[in-house]
C-alpha beads as a LAMMPS data file, in Angstrom:
LAMMPS data file: protein, C-alpha beads

467 atoms
466 bonds

1 atom types
1 bond types

-500.0 500.0 xlo xhi
-500.0 500.0 ylo yhi
-500.0 500.0 zlo zhi

Masses

1 110.0

Atoms # bond

1 1 1 25.658 382.354 383.495
2 1 1 23.680 382.174 380.230
3 1 1 21.177 384.969 380.900
4 1 1 21.014 387.617 378.163
5 1 1 23.310 385.617 375.897
6 1 1 22.372 384.553 372.395
7 1 1 23.787 381.278 371.060
8 1 1 23.624 380.064 367.483
9 1 1 24.321 376.337 367.093
10 1 1 25.715 375.262 363.720
11 1 1 24.696 371.595 363.640
12 1 1 22.056 371.882 366.356
13 1 1 20.622 368.403 365.678
14 1 1 23.846 366.645 366.665
15 1 1 23.927 364.246 369.609
16 1 1 26.143 366.628 371.585
17 1 1 24.669 369.893 370.348
18 1 1 20.944 369.328 370.963
19 1 1 21.141 368.515 374.697
20 1 1 23.501 371.420 375.332
21 1 1 21.190 373.786 373.443
22 1 1 18.334 372.739 375.734
23 1 1 20.471 373.209 378.874
24 1 1 21.632 376.744 378.036
25 1 1 18.130 377.712 376.902
26 1 1 16.777 376.593 380.264
27 1 1 19.459 378.758 381.902
28 1 1 17.953 381.810 380.214
29 1 1 19.858 382.132 376.943
30 1 1 18.344 382.769 373.537
31 1 1 19.025 379.825 371.228
32 1 1 18.779 379.377 367.475
33 1 1 20.554 377.152 364.999
34 1 1 20.953 375.378 361.707
35 1 1 21.707 371.846 360.593
36 1 1 22.726 370.166 357.368
37 1 1 20.235 367.373 358.036
38 1 1 17.449 369.959 358.236
39 1 1 18.436 371.329 354.831
40 1 1 18.485 367.785 353.430
41 1 1 15.022 366.998 354.788
42 1 1 16.244 364.386 357.256
43 1 1 15.171 363.864 360.891
44 1 1 12.070 366.047 360.537
45 1 1 10.586 365.001 363.894
46 1 1 13.657 366.157 365.793
47 1 1 13.682 369.596 364.203
48 1 1 9.948 370.062 364.672
49 1 1 10.416 369.235 368.343
50 1 1 13.150 371.871 368.653
51 1 1 10.907 374.477 367.044
52 1 1 8.020 373.513 369.320
53 1 1 10.310 374.229 372.263
54 1 1 11.066 377.763 371.139
55 1 1 14.277 377.290 369.174
56 1 1 14.379 379.095 365.838
57 1 1 15.881 377.110 362.980
58 1 1 17.407 378.401 359.765
59 1 1 19.000 377.056 356.631
60 1 1 22.736 376.557 356.990
61 1 1 23.376 379.515 354.721
62 1 1 24.267 382.218 357.252
63 1 1 20.788 383.727 357.300
64 1 1 20.258 383.012 360.993
65 1 1 23.211 385.147 362.073
66 1 1 22.174 388.795 362.082
67 1 1 23.825 390.331 365.155
68 1 1 27.439 390.587 366.248
69 1 1 26.355 389.777 369.821
70 1 1 25.367 386.256 368.815
71 1 1 27.820 383.539 369.859
72 1 1 28.443 380.884 367.219
73 1 1 28.702 377.336 368.569
74 1 1 30.445 375.211 365.950
75 1 1 33.046 372.515 365.619
76 1 1 36.608 373.788 365.415
77 1 1 37.008 371.606 362.317
78 1 1 34.418 373.540 360.299
79 1 1 36.100 375.650 357.621
80 1 1 35.782 379.444 357.596
81 1 1 34.095 379.358 354.177
82 1 1 31.033 377.521 355.522
83 1 1 28.230 380.143 355.211
84 1 1 27.345 380.224 358.932
85 1 1 30.989 380.645 359.905
86 1 1 31.678 383.218 357.184
87 1 1 28.694 385.275 358.308
88 1 1 29.755 385.060 361.948
89 1 1 33.231 386.292 361.004
90 1 1 31.742 389.148 358.979
91 1 1 29.570 390.208 361.928
92 1 1 32.387 389.866 364.453
93 1 1 30.582 387.161 366.433
94 1 1 32.400 385.293 369.151
95 1 1 32.955 381.635 368.252
96 1 1 33.028 378.728 370.701
97 1 1 33.128 374.962 370.317
98 1 1 30.416 372.816 371.882
99 1 1 32.944 371.587 374.442
100 1 1 34.015 375.118 375.394
101 1 1 30.420 376.149 376.059
102 1 1 29.695 372.953 377.986
103 1 1 32.844 373.370 380.087
104 1 1 31.988 376.998 380.832
105 1 1 28.578 375.927 382.090
106 1 1 29.864 372.801 383.895
107 1 1 32.686 374.561 385.718
108 1 1 30.281 377.215 387.043
109 1 1 28.142 374.582 388.813
110 1 1 28.893 374.186 392.570
111 1 1 28.911 370.384 392.478
112 1 1 29.939 368.395 389.381
113 1 1 30.595 364.863 388.132
114 1 1 32.432 364.283 384.851
115 1 1 32.499 360.880 383.163
116 1 1 35.479 360.104 380.934
117 1 1 37.041 357.072 379.299
118 1 1 37.215 355.464 375.908
119 1 1 33.990 353.470 376.317
120 1 1 30.851 353.527 378.433
121 1 1 30.695 357.289 379.059
122 1 1 27.094 357.782 377.968
123 1 1 25.794 354.757 379.854
124 1 1 27.586 355.658 383.090
125 1 1 26.420 359.271 382.767
126 1 1 22.842 358.072 382.319
127 1 1 23.134 355.693 385.262
128 1 1 24.534 358.364 387.586
129 1 1 21.907 360.839 386.414
130 1 1 19.113 358.365 387.133
131 1 1 20.493 357.490 390.580
132 1 1 20.791 361.175 391.521
133 1 1 17.312 361.918 390.216
134 1 1 15.779 359.038 392.157
135 1 1 17.720 360.189 395.232
136 1 1 16.034 363.599 395.001
137 1 1 19.193 365.506 394.039
138 1 1 17.510 367.036 390.931
139 1 1 20.655 367.037 388.743
140 1 1 21.277 368.610 385.376
141 1 1 22.443 365.850 383.026
142 1 1 24.363 366.331 379.793
143 1 1 24.549 363.151 377.732
144 1 1 25.255 362.177 374.140
145 1 1 22.463 359.590 373.957
146 1 1 18.754 359.402 374.684
147 1 1 18.187 358.167 378.247
148 1 1 15.139 355.903 378.226
149 1 1 14.215 356.622 381.845
150 1 1 13.683 360.291 381.016
151 1 1 11.772 359.855 377.759
152 1 1 8.163 361.091 377.742
153 1 1 5.749 362.699 375.301
154 1 1 7.304 366.111 375.876
155 1 1 10.889 364.810 375.816
156 1 1 11.287 362.173 373.084
157 1 1 14.939 363.206 372.622
158 1 1 15.908 363.005 376.301
159 1 1 19.676 363.241 375.946
160 1 1 19.721 365.956 378.596
161 1 1 17.835 366.828 381.745
162 1 1 17.596 370.273 383.283
163 1 1 17.521 370.181 387.070
164 1 1 17.079 372.837 389.726
165 1 1 19.737 371.379 391.992
166 1 1 23.285 372.743 392.200
167 1 1 24.587 369.501 390.705
168 1 1 25.587 368.545 387.169
169 1 1 26.743 365.264 385.647
170 1 1 28.184 365.186 382.144
171 1 1 30.148 362.925 379.870
172 1 1 33.374 364.537 378.658
173 1 1 35.201 363.803 375.436
174 1 1 38.815 362.897 374.914
175 1 1 38.594 362.562 371.119
176 1 1 39.148 366.293 370.543
177 1 1 41.165 366.870 373.696
178 1 1 38.358 368.938 375.235
179 1 1 38.328 366.817 378.399
180 1 1 41.160 369.110 379.520
181 1 1 38.690 372.014 379.803
182 1 1 36.709 370.432 382.646
183 1 1 37.369 370.808 386.383
184 1 1 35.136 368.191 388.033
185 1 1 34.623 367.545 391.709
186 1 1 34.145 363.843 390.922
187 1 1 36.026 362.391 387.911
188 1 1 35.027 358.950 386.606
189 1 1 37.556 357.100 384.435
190 1 1 35.949 354.079 382.791
191 1 1 38.919 352.805 380.765
192 1 1 41.767 353.847 378.498
193 1 1 42.134 352.239 375.067
194 1 1 42.729 353.088 371.426
195 1 1 40.095 355.202 369.713
196 1 1 40.519 358.665 368.212
197 1 1 43.945 359.418 369.688
198 1 1 47.153 357.525 370.365
199 1 1 47.602 355.863 373.749
200 1 1 50.390 358.323 374.549
201 1 1 48.023 361.266 374.100
202 1 1 45.239 359.522 376.000
203 1 1 47.485 358.827 378.984
204 1 1 48.219 362.534 379.343
205 1 1 44.585 363.614 378.916
206 1 1 43.090 361.049 381.270
207 1 1 45.896 361.334 383.809
208 1 1 45.449 365.088 384.083
209 1 1 41.664 364.610 384.217
210 1 1 41.704 362.455 387.343
211 1 1 44.555 364.395 388.961
212 1 1 42.603 367.653 389.234
213 1 1 39.441 366.127 390.695
214 1 1 38.564 366.001 394.406
215 1 1 37.617 362.331 394.119
216 1 1 38.593 359.978 391.272
217 1 1 36.534 356.883 390.418
218 1 1 38.595 354.461 388.340
219 1 1 38.514 351.018 386.724
220 1 1 40.520 348.506 388.778
221 1 1 40.390 345.936 385.945
222 1 1 41.926 348.263 383.344
223 1 1 45.720 348.108 383.257
224 1 1 46.106 351.574 381.735
225 1 1 43.867 353.103 384.429
226 1 1 45.822 351.346 387.177
227 1 1 49.047 352.755 385.788
228 1 1 47.657 356.288 385.597
229 1 1 46.340 356.174 389.150
230 1 1 49.602 354.725 390.442
231 1 1 51.609 357.513 388.828
232 1 1 49.644 360.337 390.464
233 1 1 49.103 361.475 394.026
234 1 1 45.310 361.623 394.121
235 1 1 43.568 363.353 397.012
236 1 1 40.917 360.643 397.116
237 1 1 40.151 357.671 394.867
238 1 1 37.743 354.719 394.705
239 1 1 38.086 351.797 392.320
240 1 1 35.502 349.520 390.747
241 1 1 35.697 346.210 388.904
242 1 1 35.558 342.440 389.065
243 1 1 39.067 341.855 390.398
244 1 1 40.180 341.506 393.984
245 1 1 41.108 344.808 395.553
246 1 1 38.392 346.912 393.896
247 1 1 36.550 349.164 396.353
248 1 1 33.275 348.414 394.554
249 1 1 33.549 344.827 393.358
250 1 1 31.133 342.549 391.476
251 1 1 30.963 338.909 392.613
252 1 1 28.725 335.937 391.809
253 1 1 27.904 337.329 388.370
254 1 1 25.051 335.736 386.462
255 1 1 24.545 336.996 382.922
256 1 1 21.101 336.839 381.336
257 1 1 19.945 337.640 377.813
258 1 1 18.246 340.877 378.898
259 1 1 20.078 341.747 382.073
260 1 1 22.283 340.357 384.829
261 1 1 22.579 339.815 388.558
262 1 1 25.588 340.090 390.839
263 1 1 26.685 340.737 394.379
264 1 1 28.230 344.132 395.061
265 1 1 30.906 344.055 397.755
266 1 1 32.014 347.368 399.174
267 1 1 33.824 347.614 402.468
268 1 1 32.616 344.744 404.629
269 1 1 29.096 344.656 403.169
270 1 1 27.526 342.644 400.338
271 1 1 24.459 343.720 398.372
272 1 1 22.484 341.868 395.695
273 1 1 21.981 343.799 392.455
274 1 1 19.708 343.130 389.463
275 1 1 20.278 344.997 386.193
276 1 1 17.860 345.453 383.285
277 1 1 20.726 346.010 380.819
278 1 1 22.805 343.005 379.657
279 1 1 26.532 342.320 379.495
280 1 1 29.538 342.347 381.815
281 1 1 30.444 345.797 380.498
282 1 1 27.169 347.120 381.909
283 1 1 27.947 345.548 385.281
284 1 1 31.204 347.534 385.223
285 1 1 29.258 350.634 384.188
286 1 1 26.865 350.127 387.101
287 1 1 29.756 349.747 389.552
288 1 1 31.232 353.043 388.308
289 1 1 27.883 354.821 388.618
290 1 1 27.236 353.506 392.134
291 1 1 30.756 354.459 393.254
292 1 1 30.396 357.995 391.843
293 1 1 26.976 358.451 393.443
294 1 1 28.263 357.273 396.810
295 1 1 31.197 359.686 396.490
296 1 1 28.715 362.546 396.332
297 1 1 26.772 361.348 399.349
298 1 1 24.092 358.951 398.092
299 1 1 23.745 355.889 400.379
300 1 1 24.773 352.684 398.614
301 1 1 21.384 351.045 399.219
302 1 1 19.633 353.988 397.569
303 1 1 22.025 353.890 394.607
304 1 1 21.386 350.167 394.096
305 1 1 17.601 350.589 394.285
306 1 1 17.791 353.217 391.534
307 1 1 20.219 351.369 389.260
308 1 1 17.920 348.353 389.253
309 1 1 15.278 350.414 387.414
310 1 1 17.725 351.894 384.887
311 1 1 16.271 351.092 381.459
312 1 1 19.315 351.891 379.332
313 1 1 20.044 354.260 376.467
314 1 1 18.798 354.424 372.932
315 1 1 21.272 352.762 370.555
316 1 1 23.122 350.990 373.376
317 1 1 22.249 347.321 372.867
318 1 1 18.783 348.620 372.043
319 1 1 16.535 345.679 371.119
320 1 1 14.352 346.901 368.262
321 1 1 12.239 343.747 368.212
322 1 1 11.904 340.162 367.050
323 1 1 10.170 338.877 363.928
324 1 1 10.084 335.275 362.745
325 1 1 12.512 334.394 365.548
326 1 1 15.072 336.910 364.249
327 1 1 16.040 339.640 366.732
328 1 1 17.306 343.038 365.550
329 1 1 19.452 345.117 367.913
330 1 1 20.670 348.687 367.444
331 1 1 24.008 349.632 369.003
332 1 1 26.419 352.572 369.135
333 1 1 29.489 350.306 368.884
334 1 1 32.132 351.994 366.745
335 1 1 35.540 351.496 368.357
336 1 1 37.216 348.169 369.189
337 1 1 36.298 348.249 372.896
338 1 1 32.622 349.048 372.330
339 1 1 32.226 346.547 369.493
340 1 1 34.023 343.859 371.485
341 1 1 31.744 344.379 374.505
342 1 1 28.632 344.161 372.332
343 1 1 29.780 341.035 370.506
344 1 1 30.820 339.363 373.768
345 1 1 27.340 340.013 375.174
346 1 1 25.777 338.400 372.098
347 1 1 28.131 335.420 372.068
348 1 1 27.369 334.606 375.713
349 1 1 24.115 333.103 374.434
350 1 1 23.213 330.708 371.577
351 1 1 22.383 331.889 368.084
352 1 1 24.203 333.133 365.026
353 1 1 25.332 336.759 364.929
354 1 1 24.881 338.819 361.756
355 1 1 26.867 341.983 362.460
356 1 1 26.400 345.090 360.347
357 1 1 28.914 347.892 360.818
358 1 1 28.948 351.384 359.341
359 1 1 32.290 353.021 360.251
360 1 1 31.940 356.506 361.709
361 1 1 34.323 358.084 359.219
362 1 1 37.283 357.476 356.948
363 1 1 39.741 358.814 359.544
364 1 1 38.917 356.112 362.123
365 1 1 39.533 353.391 359.519
366 1 1 42.998 354.785 358.902
367 1 1 43.733 355.060 362.645
368 1 1 42.283 351.756 363.903
369 1 1 41.159 349.703 360.910
370 1 1 43.424 346.810 361.875
371 1 1 42.002 346.750 365.418
372 1 1 38.427 346.989 364.099
373 1 1 38.964 343.988 361.839
374 1 1 40.603 342.140 364.703
375 1 1 37.690 342.605 367.114
376 1 1 35.284 341.012 364.629
377 1 1 37.682 338.159 363.887
378 1 1 38.325 337.452 367.560
379 1 1 34.726 337.573 368.764
380 1 1 32.839 335.919 365.887
381 1 1 33.208 332.417 364.491
382 1 1 31.522 329.563 362.642
383 1 1 28.401 330.727 360.831
384 1 1 28.574 334.318 362.100
385 1 1 28.589 337.010 359.404
386 1 1 29.929 340.561 359.167
387 1 1 28.597 343.089 356.627
388 1 1 30.003 346.586 356.076
389 1 1 28.925 349.553 353.980
390 1 1 30.860 352.729 353.255
391 1 1 31.654 354.989 356.233
392 1 1 29.280 357.766 357.206
393 1 1 30.261 360.855 355.209
394 1 1 28.513 364.226 355.212
395 1 1 31.015 366.109 353.081
396 1 1 34.398 367.736 353.613
397 1 1 37.970 367.206 352.487
398 1 1 38.859 364.051 354.426
399 1 1 41.124 361.481 352.738
400 1 1 38.846 358.694 351.458
401 1 1 41.460 356.367 349.980
402 1 1 41.111 353.748 352.742
403 1 1 37.554 352.524 353.149
404 1 1 35.379 349.772 354.586
405 1 1 36.556 347.137 352.129
406 1 1 39.963 347.138 353.841
407 1 1 38.299 345.952 357.073
408 1 1 36.322 343.277 355.216
409 1 1 39.465 342.026 353.480
410 1 1 41.298 341.774 356.820
411 1 1 38.428 339.864 358.469
412 1 1 38.308 337.372 355.584
413 1 1 42.090 336.986 355.614
414 1 1 41.837 336.010 359.287
415 1 1 39.311 333.290 358.463
416 1 1 36.094 335.202 359.084
417 1 1 33.047 335.640 356.861
418 1 1 32.648 339.287 355.849
419 1 1 31.053 341.094 352.915
420 1 1 31.214 344.666 351.639
421 1 1 28.487 346.631 349.865
422 1 1 29.011 350.337 349.237
423 1 1 25.365 351.268 349.821
424 1 1 23.763 350.693 353.209
425 1 1 20.480 349.590 351.668
426 1 1 22.276 346.811 349.794
427 1 1 23.642 345.633 353.148
428 1 1 20.113 345.621 354.519
429 1 1 18.867 343.571 351.589
430 1 1 21.701 341.088 352.080
431 1 1 20.928 340.660 355.783
432 1 1 17.279 340.007 355.006
433 1 1 18.338 337.467 352.379
434 1 1 20.563 335.432 354.702
435 1 1 18.634 335.822 357.987
436 1 1 17.205 332.692 359.561
437 1 1 15.372 331.759 362.750
438 1 1 17.534 332.193 365.842
439 1 1 19.766 334.903 364.332
440 1 1 20.637 338.101 366.154
441 1 1 21.169 340.981 363.705
442 1 1 23.202 343.760 365.302
443 1 1 23.334 347.216 363.662
444 1 1 26.455 349.128 364.756
445 1 1 27.836 352.576 364.058
446 1 1 28.037 356.171 365.300
447 1 1 27.572 359.774 364.116
448 1 1 24.458 358.908 362.105
449 1 1 21.020 359.213 363.691
450 1 1 19.412 357.392 360.758
451 1 1 20.966 354.079 361.853
452 1 1 18.069 353.618 364.277
453 1 1 15.478 353.878 361.506
454 1 1 17.657 351.577 359.386
455 1 1 17.503 348.974 362.154
456 1 1 13.723 349.363 362.267
457 1 1 13.523 348.854 358.506
458 1 1 15.630 345.671 358.731
459 1 1 13.284 344.284 361.393
460 1 1 10.260 345.107 359.248
461 1 1 11.872 343.434 356.241
462 1 1 12.869 340.198 357.991
463 1 1 9.402 339.983 359.541
464 1 1 7.644 340.512 356.217
465 1 1 10.138 338.627 354.075
466 1 1 9.917 335.385 356.037
467 1 1 6.266 335.447 357.032

Bonds

1 1 1 2
2 1 2 3
3 1 3 4
4 1 4 5
5 1 5 6
6 1 6 7
7 1 7 8
8 1 8 9
9 1 9 10
10 1 10 11
11 1 11 12
12 1 12 13
13 1 13 14
14 1 14 15
15 1 15 16
16 1 16 17
17 1 17 18
18 1 18 19
19 1 19 20
20 1 20 21
21 1 21 22
22 1 22 23
23 1 23 24
24 1 24 25
25 1 25 26
26 1 26 27
27 1 27 28
28 1 28 29
29 1 29 30
30 1 30 31
31 1 31 32
32 1 32 33
33 1 33 34
34 1 34 35
35 1 35 36
36 1 36 37
37 1 37 38
38 1 38 39
39 1 39 40
40 1 40 41
41 1 41 42
42 1 42 43
43 1 43 44
44 1 44 45
45 1 45 46
46 1 46 47
47 1 47 48
48 1 48 49
49 1 49 50
50 1 50 51
51 1 51 52
52 1 52 53
53 1 53 54
54 1 54 55
55 1 55 56
56 1 56 57
57 1 57 58
58 1 58 59
59 1 59 60
60 1 60 61
61 1 61 62
62 1 62 63
63 1 63 64
64 1 64 65
65 1 65 66
66 1 66 67
67 1 67 68
68 1 68 69
69 1 69 70
70 1 70 71
71 1 71 72
72 1 72 73
73 1 73 74
74 1 74 75
75 1 75 76
76 1 76 77
77 1 77 78
78 1 78 79
79 1 79 80
80 1 80 81
81 1 81 82
82 1 82 83
83 1 83 84
84 1 84 85
85 1 85 86
86 1 86 87
87 1 87 88
88 1 88 89
89 1 89 90
90 1 90 91
91 1 91 92
92 1 92 93
93 1 93 94
94 1 94 95
95 1 95 96
96 1 96 97
97 1 97 98
98 1 98 99
99 1 99 100
100 1 100 101
101 1 101 102
102 1 102 103
103 1 103 104
104 1 104 105
105 1 105 106
106 1 106 107
107 1 107 108
108 1 108 109
109 1 109 110
110 1 110 111
111 1 111 112
112 1 112 113
113 1 113 114
114 1 114 115
115 1 115 116
116 1 116 117
117 1 117 118
118 1 118 119
119 1 119 120
120 1 120 121
121 1 121 122
122 1 122 123
123 1 123 124
124 1 124 125
125 1 125 126
126 1 126 127
127 1 127 128
128 1 128 129
129 1 129 130
130 1 130 131
131 1 131 132
132 1 132 133
133 1 133 134
134 1 134 135
135 1 135 136
136 1 136 137
137 1 137 138
138 1 138 139
139 1 139 140
140 1 140 141
141 1 141 142
142 1 142 143
143 1 143 144
144 1 144 145
145 1 145 146
146 1 146 147
147 1 147 148
148 1 148 149
149 1 149 150
150 1 150 151
151 1 151 152
152 1 152 153
153 1 153 154
154 1 154 155
155 1 155 156
156 1 156 157
157 1 157 158
158 1 158 159
159 1 159 160
160 1 160 161
161 1 161 162
162 1 162 163
163 1 163 164
164 1 164 165
165 1 165 166
166 1 166 167
167 1 167 168
168 1 168 169
169 1 169 170
170 1 170 171
171 1 171 172
172 1 172 173
173 1 173 174
174 1 174 175
175 1 175 176
176 1 176 177
177 1 177 178
178 1 178 179
179 1 179 180
180 1 180 181
181 1 181 182
182 1 182 183
183 1 183 184
184 1 184 185
185 1 185 186
186 1 186 187
187 1 187 188
188 1 188 189
189 1 189 190
190 1 190 191
191 1 191 192
192 1 192 193
193 1 193 194
194 1 194 195
195 1 195 196
196 1 196 197
197 1 197 198
198 1 198 199
199 1 199 200
200 1 200 201
201 1 201 202
202 1 202 203
203 1 203 204
204 1 204 205
205 1 205 206
206 1 206 207
207 1 207 208
208 1 208 209
209 1 209 210
210 1 210 211
211 1 211 212
212 1 212 213
213 1 213 214
214 1 214 215
215 1 215 216
216 1 216 217
217 1 217 218
218 1 218 219
219 1 219 220
220 1 220 221
221 1 221 222
222 1 222 223
223 1 223 224
224 1 224 225
225 1 225 226
226 1 226 227
227 1 227 228
228 1 228 229
229 1 229 230
230 1 230 231
231 1 231 232
232 1 232 233
233 1 233 234
234 1 234 235
235 1 235 236
236 1 236 237
237 1 237 238
238 1 238 239
239 1 239 240
240 1 240 241
241 1 241 242
242 1 242 243
243 1 243 244
244 1 244 245
245 1 245 246
246 1 246 247
247 1 247 248
248 1 248 249
249 1 249 250
250 1 250 251
251 1 251 252
252 1 252 253
253 1 253 254
254 1 254 255
255 1 255 256
256 1 256 257
257 1 257 258
258 1 258 259
259 1 259 260
260 1 260 261
261 1 261 262
262 1 262 263
263 1 263 264
264 1 264 265
265 1 265 266
266 1 266 267
267 1 267 268
268 1 268 269
269 1 269 270
270 1 270 271
271 1 271 272
272 1 272 273
273 1 273 274
274 1 274 275
275 1 275 276
276 1 276 277
277 1 277 278
278 1 278 279
279 1 279 280
280 1 280 281
281 1 281 282
282 1 282 283
283 1 283 284
284 1 284 285
285 1 285 286
286 1 286 287
287 1 287 288
288 1 288 289
289 1 289 290
290 1 290 291
291 1 291 292
292 1 292 293
293 1 293 294
294 1 294 295
295 1 295 296
296 1 296 297
297 1 297 298
298 1 298 299
299 1 299 300
300 1 300 301
301 1 301 302
302 1 302 303
303 1 303 304
304 1 304 305
305 1 305 306
306 1 306 307
307 1 307 308
308 1 308 309
309 1 309 310
310 1 310 311
311 1 311 312
312 1 312 313
313 1 313 314
314 1 314 315
315 1 315 316
316 1 316 317
317 1 317 318
318 1 318 319
319 1 319 320
320 1 320 321
321 1 321 322
322 1 322 323
323 1 323 324
324 1 324 325
325 1 325 326
326 1 326 327
327 1 327 328
328 1 328 329
329 1 329 330
330 1 330 331
331 1 331 332
332 1 332 333
333 1 333 334
334 1 334 335
335 1 335 336
336 1 336 337
337 1 337 338
338 1 338 339
339 1 339 340
340 1 340 341
341 1 341 342
342 1 342 343
343 1 343 344
344 1 344 345
345 1 345 346
346 1 346 347
347 1 347 348
348 1 348 349
349 1 349 350
350 1 350 351
351 1 351 352
352 1 352 353
353 1 353 354
354 1 354 355
355 1 355 356
356 1 356 357
357 1 357 358
358 1 358 359
359 1 359 360
360 1 360 361
361 1 361 362
362 1 362 363
363 1 363 364
364 1 364 365
365 1 365 366
366 1 366 367
367 1 367 368
368 1 368 369
369 1 369 370
370 1 370 371
371 1 371 372
372 1 372 373
373 1 373 374
374 1 374 375
375 1 375 376
376 1 376 377
377 1 377 378
378 1 378 379
379 1 379 380
380 1 380 381
381 1 381 382
382 1 382 383
383 1 383 384
384 1 384 385
385 1 385 386
386 1 386 387
387 1 387 388
388 1 388 389
389 1 389 390
390 1 390 391
391 1 391 392
392 1 392 393
393 1 393 394
394 1 394 395
395 1 395 396
396 1 396 397
397 1 397 398
398 1 398 399
399 1 399 400
400 1 400 401
401 1 401 402
402 1 402 403
403 1 403 404
404 1 404 405
405 1 405 406
406 1 406 407
407 1 407 408
408 1 408 409
409 1 409 410
410 1 410 411
411 1 411 412
412 1 412 413
413 1 413 414
414 1 414 415
415 1 415 416
416 1 416 417
417 1 417 418
418 1 418 419
419 1 419 420
420 1 420 421
421 1 421 422
422 1 422 423
423 1 423 424
424 1 424 425
425 1 425 426
426 1 426 427
427 1 427 428
428 1 428 429
429 1 429 430
430 1 430 431
431 1 431 432
432 1 432 433
433 1 433 434
434 1 434 435
435 1 435 436
436 1 436 437
437 1 437 438
438 1 438 439
439 1 439 440
440 1 440 441
441 1 441 442
442 1 442 443
443 1 443 444
444 1 444 445
445 1 445 446
446 1 446 447
447 1 447 448
448 1 448 449
449 1 449 450
450 1 450 451
451 1 451 452
452 1 452 453
453 1 453 454
454 1 454 455
455 1 455 456
456 1 456 457
457 1 457 458
458 1 458 459
459 1 459 460
460 1 460 461
461 1 461 462
462 1 462 463
463 1 463 464
464 1 464 465
465 1 465 466
466 1 466 467
């Protein structure tokens, strides 16, 4: 499909762009790109790795676009006056979004699994990908996060895997509506809740998504998912969850600080399962992944054996380390569901929580600021602390009148303990100042790869500062 094509990725370092660039390159396409972070001198290791793997990089000034046969891959939201876009227009280049290119590739694969839902997409995608790999199915995997099981010296940014099998598993995104572009054989629906779009819009997108699949895998515990499934005549469907009636059900759950154990009941058989990733939400993720893998022909025993060695994803409850009895955790939590799952996992065990949150934009604060404040207020108590900095912002014309302080004010009004500092470094200094033995410091946010290094710096500071 990609042979003899030339793609130019505007924003090639992005969590969705980089893995796709590697997949189409492996399919025979020529790939080049630019990135604002490269121009700003950030994330040097990532861009050096791309260059080492044969991808030419240019300044984001249009200089990398020289031929009208090049296809520009760029967000639909990028304005026409951005130099790369302006040059592509001048040359008459075709323009596609990342999702359009991914869907074109995905829909051409003979056997496909798409993972959708408001939360858990990346983890379930990684779990399915690992099960299929261990089962010898040699899948291509498209993910938005680094999958620890696939990391090695040659693949430090393993957010994708290129396989030789006629099978692809990918997470698909509802936030921009692009989930509608995908025609999966197996459709996984994790959950339906407020995030980038209204519930009314989400119901249409997710309902259509499962309706056109050959086999839908859906969350029996999620009321919205139950309603969507009940309203459609699905050719085949399997449910997962903790509640009675789920086709893949978790029983006898035992949560641990770094994992969990449970009994999986499917049909008339029970199987013991041990997970290396903590939290009830990850048990649900594992159930979804096992159900999807079984739907494509993997024996349940083989799926369980693989899931037990799943090591997790970078920035998904990623324990950076412990210093002076203070543990620092890096997490992708950015919407109410994800943040709530992370906080619930922390609160299942003793110790104060110091939660840092960097909102992933000004738009999300306007859309779900009340819900974001509510999830902190509902899940934290007593001595727990919440600290926010300004949202991630890389430029553009977005309305910035409503910021992080509005969330802090709402948390405090509800009886919580929250603080706001505009600069992220000031938040880091404050966390180091208040940290004490037994604390868990959780760093949360999305759309900013530097949050991981920020978490590392906080660990270094609390270790040094209290030694």
